[in-house]
N, CA, C and O atoms as a GROMACS GRO file, in nm:
protein
  580
    1MET      N    1  10.093   9.167  14.989
    1MET     CA    2  10.144   9.047  14.926
    1MET      C    3  10.289   9.027  14.966
    1MET      O    4  10.369   9.120  14.962
    2SER      N    5  10.322   8.905  15.004
    2SER     CA    6  10.456   8.874  15.051
    2SER      C    7  10.550   8.848  14.933
    2SER      O    8  10.511   8.790  14.832
    3ASN      N    9  10.674   8.893  14.948
    3ASN     CA   10  10.775   8.869  14.845
    3ASN      C   11  10.854   8.742  14.869
    3ASN      O   12  10.947   8.711  14.794
    4LYS      N   13  10.818   8.667  14.972
    4LYS     CA   14  10.891   8.545  15.002
    4LYS      C   15  10.856   8.436  14.900
    4LYS      O   16  10.740   8.416  14.866
    5LEU      N   17  10.958   8.369  14.854
    5LEU     CA   18  10.939   8.257  14.762
    5LEU      C   19  10.894   8.135  14.842
    5LEU      O   20  10.960   8.096  14.938
    6ARG      N   21  10.783   8.077  14.801
    6ARG     CA   22  10.732   7.958  14.869
    6ARG      C   23  10.728   7.843  14.770
    6ARG      O   24  10.676   7.857  14.659
    7PHE      N   25  10.783   7.732  14.810
    7PHE     CA   26  10.779   7.613  14.726
    7PHE      C   27  10.783   7.490  14.817
    7PHE      O   28  10.833   7.496  14.929
    8PRO      N   29  10.730   7.380  14.768
    8PRO     CA   30  10.730   7.259  14.851
    8PRO      C   31  10.872   7.203  14.864
    8PRO      O   32  10.951   7.208  14.770
    9ARG      N   33  10.901   7.151  14.978
    9ARG     CA   34  11.031   7.088  15.003
    9ARG      C   35  11.012   6.938  14.988
    9ARG      O   36  10.969   6.870  15.081
   10VAL      N   37  11.042   6.888  14.871
   10VAL     CA   38  11.018   6.749  14.838
   10VAL      C   39  11.151   6.678  14.818
   10VAL      O   40  11.236   6.725  14.743
   11ASN      N   41  11.168   6.567  14.885
   11ASN     CA   42  11.286   6.482  14.869
   11ASN      C   43  11.236   6.338  14.876
   11ASN      O   44  11.244   6.275  14.981
   12THR      N   45  11.185   6.289  14.766
   12THR     CA   46  11.130   6.154  14.760
   12THR      C   47  11.188   6.083  14.639
   12THR      O   48  11.192   6.138  14.529
   13MET      N   49  11.232   5.961  14.661
   13MET     CA   50  11.285   5.880  14.552
   13MET      C   51  11.213   5.747  14.549
   13MET      O   52  11.189   5.685  14.654
   14ILE      N   53  11.179   5.703  14.432
   14ILE     CA   54  11.128   5.569  14.408
   14ILE      C   55  11.209   5.514  14.293
   14ILE      O   56  11.209   5.570  14.184
   15ILE      N   57  11.277   5.404  14.318
   15ILE     CA   58  11.366   5.350  14.215
   15ILE      C   59  11.369   5.199  14.225
   15ILE      O   60  11.364   5.143  14.335
   16SER      N   61  11.378   5.133  14.112
   16SER     CA   62  11.391   4.987  14.112
   16SER      C   63  11.522   4.949  14.048
   16SER      O   64  11.575   5.020  13.962
   17GLY      N   65  11.575   4.837  14.090
   17GLY     CA   66  11.700   4.788  14.036
   17GLY      C   67  11.736   4.655  14.099
   17GLY      O   68  11.654   4.592  14.166
   18ARG      N   69  11.859   4.613  14.076
   18ARG     CA   70  11.909   4.487  14.133
   18ARG      C   71  12.029   4.516  14.221
   18ARG      O   72  12.110   4.605  14.193
   19LEU      N   73  12.040   4.438  14.329
   19LEU     CA   74  12.152   4.454  14.419
   19LEU      C   75  12.282   4.416  14.349
   19LEU      O   76  12.288   4.315  14.279
   20THR      N   77  12.385   4.497  14.368
   20THR     CA   78  12.514   4.471  14.306
   20THR      C   79  12.605   4.387  14.394
   20THR      O   80  12.710   4.340  14.350
   21ARG      N   81  12.564   4.368  14.520
   21ARG     CA   82  12.640   4.286  14.615
   21ARG      C   83  12.546   4.241  14.725
   21ARG      O   84  12.433   4.289  14.735
   22ASP      N   85  12.592   4.147  14.808
   22ASP     CA   86  12.512   4.104  14.922
   22ASP      C   87  12.496   4.219  15.020
   22ASP      O   88  12.578   4.311  15.024
   23VAL      N   89  12.391   4.214  15.098
   23VAL     CA   90  12.360   4.318  15.197
   23VAL      C   91  12.463   4.311  15.309
   23VAL      O   92  12.495   4.203  15.357
   24ASP      N   93  12.514   4.427  15.351
   24ASP     CA   94  12.609   4.437  15.462
   24ASP      C   95  12.532   4.486  15.583
   24ASP      O   96  12.495   4.604  15.590
   25LEU      N   97  12.507   4.398  15.680
   25LEU     CA   98  12.432   4.433  15.801
   25LEU      C   99  12.530   4.460  15.914
   25LEU      O  100  12.617   4.379  15.943
   26ARG      N  101  12.513   4.575  15.977
   26ARG     CA  102  12.594   4.614  16.093
   26ARG      C  103  12.500   4.666  16.201
   26ARG      O  104  12.380   4.676  16.180
   27PHE      N  105  12.557   4.697  16.315
   27PHE     CA  106  12.479   4.748  16.426
   27PHE      C  107  12.547   4.871  16.483
   27PHE      O  108  12.669   4.875  16.496
   28THR      N  109  12.467   4.972  16.519
   28THR     CA  110  12.521   5.091  16.583
   28THR      C  111  12.567   5.053  16.723
   28THR      O  112  12.532   4.946  16.771
   29PRO      N  113  12.645   5.138  16.790
   29PRO     CA  114  12.686   5.107  16.927
   29PRO      C  115  12.568   5.082  17.022
   29PRO      O  116  12.583   5.010  17.120
   30SER      N  117  12.453   5.141  16.992
   30SER     CA  118  12.336   5.120  17.078
   30SER      C  119  12.257   4.994  17.037
   30SER      O  120  12.157   4.961  17.100
   31GLY      N  121  12.303   4.924  16.930
   31GLY     CA  122  12.239   4.800  16.890
   31GLY      C  123  12.137   4.811  16.778
   31GLY      O  124  12.071   4.712  16.746
   32THR      N  125  12.121   4.928  16.718
   32THR     CA  126  12.025   4.945  16.610
   32THR      C  127  12.082   4.886  16.480
   32THR      O  128  12.193   4.921  16.440
   33PRO      N  129  12.007   4.798  16.414
   33PRO     CA  130  12.054   4.741  16.288
   33PRO      C  131  12.054   4.845  16.176
   33PRO      O  132  11.964   4.928  16.167
   34VAL      N  133  12.157   4.839  16.092
   34VAL     CA  134  12.163   4.924  15.974
   34VAL      C  135  12.223   4.840  15.860
   34VAL      O  136  12.333   4.786  15.872
   35ALA      N  137  12.148   4.831  15.751
   35ALA     CA  138  12.192   4.754  15.635
   35ALA      C  139  12.236   4.848  15.524
   35ALA      O  140  12.171   4.949  15.497
   36ASN      N  141  12.346   4.814  15.462
   36ASN     CA  142  12.397   4.891  15.347
   36ASN      C  143  12.396   4.800  15.226
   36ASN      O  144  12.438   4.684  15.232
   37MET      N  145  12.347   4.854  15.116
   37MET     CA  146  12.347   4.780  14.991
   37MET      C  147  12.362   4.878  14.876
   37MET      O  148  12.351   4.999  14.893
   38SER      N  149  12.387   4.823  14.760
   38SER     CA  150  12.403   4.905  14.640
   38SER      C  151  12.315   4.846  14.532
   38SER      O  152  12.307   4.724  14.516
   39ILE      N  153  12.247   4.934  14.456
   39ILE     CA  154  12.163   4.886  14.348
   39ILE      C  155  12.210   4.945  14.214
   39ILE      O  156  12.262   5.056  14.207
   40ALA      N  157  12.189   4.866  14.111
   40ALA     CA  158  12.213   4.910  13.975
   40ALA      C  159  12.078   4.929  13.909
   40ALA      O  160  11.988   4.847  13.926
   41PHE      N  161  12.063   5.036  13.834
   41PHE     CA  162  11.938   5.061  13.763
   41PHE      C  163  11.969   5.116  13.625
   41PHE      O  164  12.072   5.180  13.603
   42ASN      N  165  11.880   5.089  13.532
   42ASN     CA  166  11.902   5.123  13.392
   42ASN      C  167  11.814   5.238  13.346
   42ASN      O  168  11.706   5.262  13.400
   43ARG      N  169  11.863   5.307  13.246
   43ARG     CA  170  11.787   5.411  13.177
   43ARG      C  171  11.809   5.389  13.028
   43ARG      O  172  11.923   5.380  12.982
   44ASN      N  173  11.701   5.379  12.954
   44ASN     CA  174  11.709   5.361  12.810
   44ASN      C  175  11.676   5.492  12.740
   44ASN      O  176  11.583   5.562  12.779
   45TYR      N  177  11.753   5.525  12.638
   45TYR     CA  178  11.727   5.646  12.561
   45TYR      C  179  11.781   5.628  12.420
   45TYR      O  180  11.860   5.538  12.392
   46GLN      N  181  11.736   5.715  12.331
   46GLN     CA  182  11.781   5.709  12.192
   46GLN      C  183  11.893   5.809  12.168
   46GLN      O  184  11.887   5.924  12.212
   47LYS      N  185  11.996   5.762  12.099
   47LYS     CA  186  12.108   5.847  12.061
   47LYS      C  187  12.139   5.817  11.915
   47LYS      O  188  12.173   5.705  11.879
   48ASN      N  189  12.127   5.919  11.831
   48ASN     CA  190  12.149   5.904  11.686
   48ASN      C  191  12.062   5.793  11.627
   48ASN      O  192  12.107   5.717  11.541
   49GLY      N  193  11.938   5.783  11.675
   49GLY     CA  194  11.844   5.685  11.623
   49GLY      C  195  11.859   5.545  11.678
   49GLY      O  196  11.779   5.457  11.645
   50GLU      N  197  11.959   5.521  11.761
   50GLU     CA  198  11.983   5.389  11.821
   50GLU      C  199  11.949   5.392  11.969
   50GLU      O  200  11.976   5.491  12.037
   51TRP      N  201  11.891   5.283  12.019
   51TRP     CA  202  11.860   5.274  12.162
   51TRP      C  203  11.986   5.240  12.239
   51TRP      O  204  12.061   5.149  12.204
   52VAL      N  205  12.008   5.316  12.344
   52VAL     CA  206  12.125   5.297  12.431
   52VAL      C  207  12.077   5.271  12.572
   52VAL      O  208  11.980   5.332  12.618
   53GLN      N  209  12.144   5.179  12.642
   53GLN     CA  210  12.110   5.153  12.781
   53GLN      C  211  12.225   5.203  12.869
   53GLN      O  212  12.341   5.166  12.850
   54ASP      N  213  12.190   5.287  12.964
   54ASP     CA  214  12.288   5.345  13.056
   54ASP      C  215  12.260   5.290  13.195
   54ASP      O  216  12.147   5.298  13.243
   55THR      N  217  12.361   5.234  13.260
   55THR     CA  218  12.346   5.178  13.395
   55THR      C  219  12.409   5.272  13.496
   55THR      O  220  12.521   5.319  13.477
   56SER      N  221  12.336   5.299  13.604
   56SER     CA  222  12.386   5.382  13.714
   56SER      C  223  12.378   5.302  13.843
   56SER      O  224  12.312   5.198  13.848
   57TYR      N  225  12.444   5.350  13.946
   57TYR     CA  226  12.452   5.280  14.073
   57TYR      C  227  12.427   5.377  14.187
   57TYR      O  228  12.472   5.492  14.183
   58LEU      N  229  12.356   5.330  14.288
   58LEU     CA  230  12.332   5.410  14.408
   58LEU      C  231  12.345   5.323  14.532
   58LEU      O  232  12.307   5.206  14.533
   59ASP      N  233  12.399   5.382  14.637
   59ASP     CA  234  12.404   5.315  14.766
   59ASP      C  235  12.272   5.338  14.838
   59ASP      O  236  12.209   5.443  14.823
   60VAL      N  237  12.231   5.239  14.917
   60VAL     CA  238  12.106   5.244  14.991
   60VAL      C  239  12.133   5.208  15.136
   60VAL      O  240  12.209   5.115  15.164
   61VAL      N  241  12.070   5.281  15.228
   61VAL     CA  242  12.080   5.253  15.372
   61VAL      C  243  11.941   5.218  15.422
   61VAL      O  244  11.844   5.289  15.395
   62VAL      N  245  11.932   5.106  15.496
   62VAL     CA  246  11.803   5.060  15.548
   62VAL      C  247  11.820   5.037  15.698
   62VAL      O  248  11.908   4.961  15.740
   63TRP      N  249  11.737   5.100  15.779
   63TRP     CA  250  11.749   5.096  15.924
   63TRP      C  251  11.654   4.995  15.989
   63TRP      O  252  11.552   4.958  15.931
   64SER      N  253  11.689   4.953  16.108
   64SER     CA  254  11.605   4.875  16.201
   64SER      C  255  11.566   4.739  16.146
   64SER      O  256  11.642   4.674  16.074
   65ASN      N  257  11.443   4.696  16.182
   65ASN     CA  258  11.397   4.561  16.145
   65ASN      C  259  11.394   4.540  15.994
   65ASN      O  260  11.422   4.430  15.946
   66GLN      N  261  11.362   4.645  15.920
   66GLN     CA  262  11.358   4.634  15.775
   66GLN      C  263  11.497   4.603  15.720
   66GLN      O  264  11.510   4.529  15.622
   67GLY      N  265  11.601   4.661  15.781
   67GLY     CA  266  11.738   4.632  15.740
   67GLY      C  267  11.776   4.488  15.768
   67GLY      O  268  11.843   4.424  15.687
   68GLU      N  269  11.733   4.437  15.883
   68GLU     CA  270  11.759   4.296  15.916
   68GLU      C  271  11.690   4.204  15.816
   68GLU      O  272  11.748   4.105  15.772
   69LYS      N  273  11.565   4.237  15.781
   69LYS     CA  274  11.489   4.155  15.685
   69LYS      C  275  11.558   4.155  15.549
   69LYS      O  276  11.562   4.052  15.481
   70CYS      N  277  11.610   4.270  15.508
   70CYS     CA  278  11.683   4.278  15.382
   70CYS      C  279  11.805   4.186  15.384
   70CYS      O  280  11.832   4.116  15.287
   71ALA      N  281  11.879   4.188  15.495
   71ALA     CA  282  11.998   4.103  15.507
   71ALA      C  283  11.963   3.955  15.504
   71ALA      O  284  12.038   3.874  15.451
   72GLU      N  285  11.848   3.920  15.560
   72GLU     CA  286  11.804   3.780  15.561
   72GLU      C  287  11.758   3.732  15.424
   72GLU      O  288  11.788   3.619  15.385
   73GLU      N  289  11.687   3.817  15.351
   73GLU     CA  290  11.615   3.774  15.231
   73GLU      C  291  11.680   3.811  15.098
   73GLU      O  292  11.651   3.748  14.997
   74LEU      N  293  11.766   3.912  15.096
   74LEU     CA  294  11.821   3.960  14.971
   74LEU      C  295  11.966   3.921  14.953
   74LEU      O  296  12.039   3.902  15.051
   75SER      N  297  12.007   3.908  14.830
   75SER     CA  298  12.147   3.880  14.798
   75SER      C  299  12.180   3.947  14.665
   75SER      O  300  12.092   4.002  14.599
   76LYS      N  301  12.304   3.940  14.626
   76LYS     CA  302  12.348   3.999  14.500
   76LYS      C  303  12.256   3.954  14.387
   76LYS      O  304  12.229   3.835  14.371
   77GLY      N  305  12.206   4.050  14.309
   77GLY     CA  306  12.119   4.021  14.196
   77GLY      C  307  11.971   4.030  14.228
   77GLY      O  308  11.889   4.029  14.136
   78SER      N  309  11.934   4.038  14.356
   78SER     CA  310  11.792   4.046  14.392
   78SER      C  311  11.729   4.174  14.340
   78SER      O  312  11.787   4.282  14.355
   79PRO      N  313  11.610   4.163  14.277
   79PRO     CA  314  11.540   4.283  14.231
   79PRO      C  315  11.462   4.347  14.346
   79PRO      O  316  11.396   4.276  14.422
   80VAL      N  317  11.470   4.479  14.357
   80VAL     CA  318  11.401   4.552  14.463
   80VAL      C  319  11.342   4.681  14.409
   80VAL      O  320  11.385   4.734  14.307
   81LEU      N  321  11.242   4.730  14.482
   81LEU     CA  322  11.188   4.863  14.458
   81LEU      C  323  11.210   4.939  14.588
   81LEU      O  324  11.162   4.897  14.693
   82ILE      N  325  11.280   5.050  14.580
   82ILE     CA  326  11.317   5.129  14.698
   82ILE      C  327  11.236   5.257  14.700
   82ILE      O  328  11.228   5.327  14.599
   83GLU      N  329  11.176   5.287  14.814
   83GLU     CA  330  11.110   5.415  14.836
   83GLU      C  331  11.182   5.482  14.952
   83GLU      O  332  11.198   5.422  15.058
   84GLY      N  333  11.225   5.606  14.933
   84GLY     CA  334  11.298   5.674  15.039
   84GLY      C  335  11.332   5.816  15.001
   84GLY      O  336  11.260   5.880  14.924
   85TYR      N  337  11.442   5.865  15.057
   85TYR     CA  338  11.484   6.001  15.027
   85TYR      C  339  11.635   6.004  15.005
   85TYR      O  340  11.708   5.918  15.054
   86LEU      N  341  11.680   6.104  14.930
   86LEU     CA  342  11.822   6.120  14.899
   86LEU      C  343  11.891   6.197  15.011
   86LEU      O  344  11.841   6.299  15.059
   87GLN      N  345  12.006   6.145  15.050
   87GLN     CA  346  12.084   6.210  15.157
   87GLN      C  347  12.229   6.219  15.110
   87GLN      O  348  12.281   6.126  15.048
   88THR      N  349  12.293   6.330  15.138
   88THR     CA  350  12.436   6.342  15.116
   88THR      C  351  12.503   6.355  15.250
   88THR      O  352  12.449   6.413  15.344
   89ARG      N  353  12.624   6.301  15.257
   89ARG     CA  354  12.702   6.314  15.381
   89ARG      C  355  12.849   6.316  15.346
   89ARG      O  356  12.891   6.268  15.241
   90SER      N  357  12.925   6.373  15.436
   90SER     CA  358  13.070   6.383  15.417
   90SER      C  359  13.140   6.307  15.527
   90SER      O  360  13.090   6.293  15.638
   91TYR      N  361  13.260   6.257  15.493
   91TYR     CA  362  13.341   6.188  15.593
   91TYR      C  363  13.488   6.196  15.551
   91TYR      O  364  13.518   6.236  15.439
   92VAL      N  365  13.576   6.159  15.640
   92VAL     CA  366  13.719   6.155  15.612
   92VAL      C  367  13.758   6.008  15.605
   92VAL      O  368  13.734   5.933  15.699
   93ASP      N  369  13.819   5.968  15.493
   93ASP     CA  370  13.856   5.827  15.477
   93ASP      C  371  13.984   5.795  15.553
   93ASP      O  372  14.043   5.882  15.617
   94LYS      N  373  14.026   5.668  15.545
   94LYS     CA  374  14.143   5.623  15.622
   94LYS      C  375  14.273   5.689  15.576
   94LYS      O  376  14.372   5.687  15.649
   95ASN      N  377  14.274   5.747  15.456
   95ASN     CA  378  14.391   5.820  15.406
   95ASN      C  379  14.380   5.969  15.432
   95ASN      O  380  14.456   6.048  15.375
   96ASN      N  381  14.285   6.008  15.518
   96ASN     CA  382  14.262   6.147  15.558
   96ASN      C  383  14.214   6.236  15.443
   96ASN      O  384  14.238   6.357  15.442
   97ASN      N  385  14.146   6.174  15.344
   97ASN     CA  386  14.087   6.250  15.234
   97ASN      C  387  13.940   6.277  15.265
   97ASN      O  388  13.870   6.190  15.316
   98ASN      N  389  13.894   6.398  15.233
   98ASN     CA  390  13.754   6.431  15.249
   98ASN      C  391  13.674   6.364  15.138
   98ASN      O  392  13.710   6.374  15.021
   99ARG      N  393  13.567   6.298  15.174
   99ARG     CA  394  13.480   6.228  15.079
   99ARG      C  395  13.337   6.274  15.099
   99ARG      O  396  13.297   6.310  15.210
  100LYS      N  397  13.260   6.270  14.992
  100LYS     CA  398  13.118   6.304  14.998
  100LYS      C  399  13.044   6.195  14.923
  100LYS      O  400  13.083   6.156  14.813
  101VAL      N  401  12.935   6.146  14.982
  101VAL     CA  402  12.856   6.042  14.917
  101VAL      C  403  12.710   6.084  14.914
  101VAL      O  404  12.662   6.157  15.000
  102ALA      N  405  12.641   6.036  14.812
  102ALA     CA  406  12.496   6.051  14.802
  102ALA      C  407  12.438   5.911  14.812
  102ALA      O  408  12.488   5.818  14.748
  103GLU      N  409  12.334   5.895  14.893
  103GLU     CA  410  12.273   5.763  14.913
  103GLU      C  411  12.124   5.779  14.938
  103GLU      O  412  12.077   5.885  14.979
  104ILE      N  413  12.052   5.671  14.912
  104ILE     CA  414  11.910   5.669  14.942
  104ILE      C  415  11.893   5.612  15.082
  104ILE      O  416  11.949   5.507  15.113
  105VAL      N  417  11.817   5.680  15.165
  105VAL     CA  418  11.777   5.625  15.294
  105VAL      C  419  11.638   5.569  15.272
  105VAL      O  420  11.543   5.643  15.246
  106ALA      N  421  11.626   5.438  15.283
  106ALA     CA  422  11.501   5.370  15.247
  106ALA      C  423  11.397   5.384  15.357
  106ALA      O  424  11.425   5.362  15.475
  107ARG      N  425  11.277   5.421  15.317
  107ARG     CA  426  11.162   5.415  15.406
  107ARG      C  427  11.093   5.280  15.390
  107ARG      O  428  11.035   5.226  15.484
  108ARG      N  429  11.102   5.226  15.268
  108ARG     CA  430  11.041   5.096  15.238
  108ARG      C  431  11.123   5.028  15.130
  108ARG      O  432  11.168   5.091  15.034
  109VAL      N  433  11.141   4.897  15.147
  109VAL     CA  434  11.207   4.814  15.047
  109VAL      C  435  11.108   4.705  15.008
  109VAL      O  436  11.067   4.624  15.092
  110ASN      N  437  11.070   4.704  14.882
  110ASN     CA  438  10.980   4.601  14.831
  110ASN      C  439  11.063   4.495  14.760
  110ASN      O  440  11.135   4.525  14.665
  111PHE      N  441  11.053   4.371  14.808
  111PHE     CA  442  11.123   4.260  14.745
  111PHE      C  443  11.042   4.220  14.623
  111PHE      O  444  10.923   4.191  14.635
  112LEU      N  445  11.103   4.217  14.506
  112LEU     CA  446  11.031   4.189  14.383
  112LEU      C  447  11.041   4.043  14.341
  112LEU      O  448  10.988   4.003  14.237
  113GLU      N  449  11.108   3.964  14.421
  113GLU     CA  450  11.124   3.823  14.392
  113GLU      C  451  11.096   3.747  14.519
  113GLU      O  452  11.153   3.778  14.624
  114LYS      N  453  11.010   3.648  14.512
  114LYS     CA  454  10.971   3.573  14.631
  114LYS      C  455  11.060   3.451  14.648
  114LYS      O  456  11.078   3.373  14.554
  115SER      N  457  11.116   3.435  14.768
  115SER     CA  458  11.193   3.315  14.798
  115SER      C  459  11.106   3.222  14.882
  115SER      O  460  10.998   3.262  14.927
  116ASP      N  461  11.150   3.098  14.904
  116ASP     CA  462  11.073   3.001  14.980
  116ASP      C  463  11.043   3.050  15.121
  116ASP      O  464  10.935   3.023  15.175
  117SER      N  465  11.138   3.121  15.182
  117SER     CA  466  11.120   3.165  15.320
  117SER      C  467  11.065   3.306  15.330
  117SER      O  468  11.050   3.359  15.440
  118TYR      N  469  11.034   3.367  15.216
  118TYR     CA  470  10.990   3.506  15.215
  118TYR      C  471  10.851   3.519  15.275
  118TYR      O  472  10.758   3.451  15.233
  119ASP      N  473  10.838   3.606  15.373
  119ASP     CA  474  10.710   3.636  15.436
  119ASP      C  475  10.662   3.767  15.377
  119ASP      O  476  10.732   3.868  15.387
  120THR      N  477  10.545   3.768  15.317
  120THR     CA  478  10.495   3.889  15.251
  120THR      C  479  10.438   3.990  15.349
  120THR      O  480  10.383   4.092  15.306
  121LYS      N  481  10.449   3.964  15.478
  121LYS     CA  482  10.396   4.058  15.578
  121LYS      C  483  10.465   4.192  15.564
  121LYS      O  484  10.588   4.199  15.561
  122ASP      N  485  10.389   4.296  15.556
  122ASP     CA  486  10.439   4.433  15.549
  122ASP      C  487  10.498   4.468  15.684
  122ASP      O  488  10.433   4.447  15.787
  123SER      N  489  10.620   4.522  15.687
  123SER     CA  490  10.687   4.553  15.814
  123SER      C  491  10.613   4.661  15.892
  123SER      O  492  10.637   4.677  16.012
  124THR      N  493  10.524   4.735  15.827
  124THR     CA  494  10.450   4.839  15.898
  124THR      C  495  10.319   4.785  15.953
  124THR      O  496  10.246   4.858  16.021
  125ASN      N  497  10.287   4.658  15.925
  125ASN     CA  498  10.161   4.598  15.967
  125ASN      C  499  10.189   4.495  16.075
  125ASN      O  500  10.245   4.390  16.045
  126ASP      N  501  10.153   4.522  16.198
  126ASP     CA  502  10.178   4.431  16.309
  126ASP      C  503  10.058   4.345  16.342
  126ASP      O  504  10.054   4.284  16.449
  127SER      N  505   9.960   4.340  16.256
  127SER     CA  506   9.838   4.266  16.287
  127SER      C  507   9.857   4.116  16.275
  127SER      O  508   9.770   4.039  16.318
  128GLY      N  509   9.968   4.072  16.217
  128GLY     CA  510   9.993   3.931  16.202
  128GLY      C  511   9.943   3.874  16.071
  128GLY      O  512   9.977   3.760  16.038
  129SER      N  513   9.863   3.948  15.996
  129SER     CA  514   9.815   3.898  15.867
  129SER      C  515   9.916   3.935  15.760
  129SER      O  516   9.983   4.038  15.770
  130SER      N  517   9.926   3.853  15.660
  130SER     CA  518  10.021   3.882  15.554
  130SER      C  519   9.948   3.941  15.434
  130SER      O  520   9.828   3.923  15.417
  131ASN      N  521  10.024   4.012  15.352
  131ASN     CA  522   9.967   4.068  15.230
  131ASN      C  523   9.919   3.957  15.138
  131ASN      O  524   9.820   3.974  15.067
  132GLN      N  525   9.990   3.844  15.138
  132GLN     CA  526   9.952   3.732  15.052
  132GLN      C  527   9.814   3.680  15.091
  132GLN      O  528   9.731   3.653  15.004
  133ASN      N  529   9.789   3.664  15.221
  133ASN     CA  530   9.658   3.618  15.266
  133ASN      C  531   9.550   3.719  15.231
  133ASN      O  532   9.439   3.680  15.194
  134ALA      N  533   9.581   3.847  15.241
  134ALA     CA  534   9.483   3.950  15.208
  134ALA      C  535   9.448   3.944  15.060
  134ALA      O  536   9.332   3.962  15.023
  135LYS      N  537   9.546   3.918  14.974
  135LYS     CA  538   9.521   3.908  14.831
  135LYS      C  539   9.433   3.788  14.799
  135LYS      O  540   9.351   3.794  14.708
  136ALA      N  541   9.450   3.679  14.874
  136ALA     CA  542   9.372   3.559  14.849
  136ALA      C  543   9.224   3.582  14.879
  136ALA      O  544   9.139   3.513  14.822
  137ASP      N  545   9.191   3.676  14.966
  137ASP     CA  546   9.053   3.705  15.004
  137ASP      C  547   8.982   3.796  14.905
  137ASP      O  548   8.860   3.814  14.916
  138ILE      N  549   9.053   3.853  14.810
  138ILE     CA  550   8.995   3.946  14.714
  138ILE      C  551   8.930   3.866  14.600
  138ILE      O  552   8.991   3.775  14.545
  139THR      N  553   8.806   3.902  14.566
  139THR     CA  554   8.737   3.836  14.454
  139THR      C  555   8.720   3.938  14.342
  139THR      O  556   8.752   4.056  14.359
  140ASP      N  557   8.670   3.892  14.228
  140ASP     CA  558   8.646   3.982  14.115
  140ASP      C  559   8.546   4.091  14.151
  140ASP      O  560   8.552   4.200  14.094
  141ASP      N  561   8.455   4.063  14.244
  141ASP     CA  562   8.358   4.164  14.286
  141ASP      C  563   8.422   4.279  14.361
  141ASP      O  564   8.366   4.388  14.368
  142ASP      N  565   8.541   4.255  14.419
  142ASP     CA  566   8.610   4.357  14.497
  142ASP      C  567   8.689   4.454  14.408
  142ASP      O  568   8.723   4.564  14.452
  143VAL      N  569   8.718   4.414  14.287
  143VAL     CA  570   8.799   4.496  14.197
  143VAL      C  571   8.709   4.602  14.134
  143VAL      O  572   8.606   4.567  14.077
  144PRO      N  573   8.746   4.730  14.142
  144PRO     CA  574   8.658   4.837  14.097
  144PRO      C  575   8.650   4.858  13.947
  144PRO      O  576   8.577   4.947  13.903
  145PHE      N  577   8.720   4.782  13.866
  145PHE     CA  578   8.714   4.802  13.722
  145PHE      C  579   8.688   4.673  13.647
  145PHE      O  580   8.680   4.673  13.525
   0.00000   0.00000   0.00000
């Protein structure tokens, strides 16, 4: 029997909230799009018998085409559901101070509010069909409950 400790290495985050500012879209020197945004999310809990709402904030990084889509479609106040992983990184600021940040690197950003120009096509689906069209084809007979 091995004495090595074995445990799963899990780093997955799913969080919903609203953007605290407009999306900042930039490009790497090689031309890869990278979008930066910040979300606010709430947690409700009871303290001394009274309900309290606590708001927290997290930075989010979205790469490639999905980042461009976020910059096109989202703005301050937009509700989103983020699926990704937590990353920490360190850097030196312009005043030569060491800084450390924690941020979510998004694997998927779900827009929770539809705009007129919003295309429901999943960025991972290149078949040309949209999720909206797929939903329209579903009947009550297709629902398993």
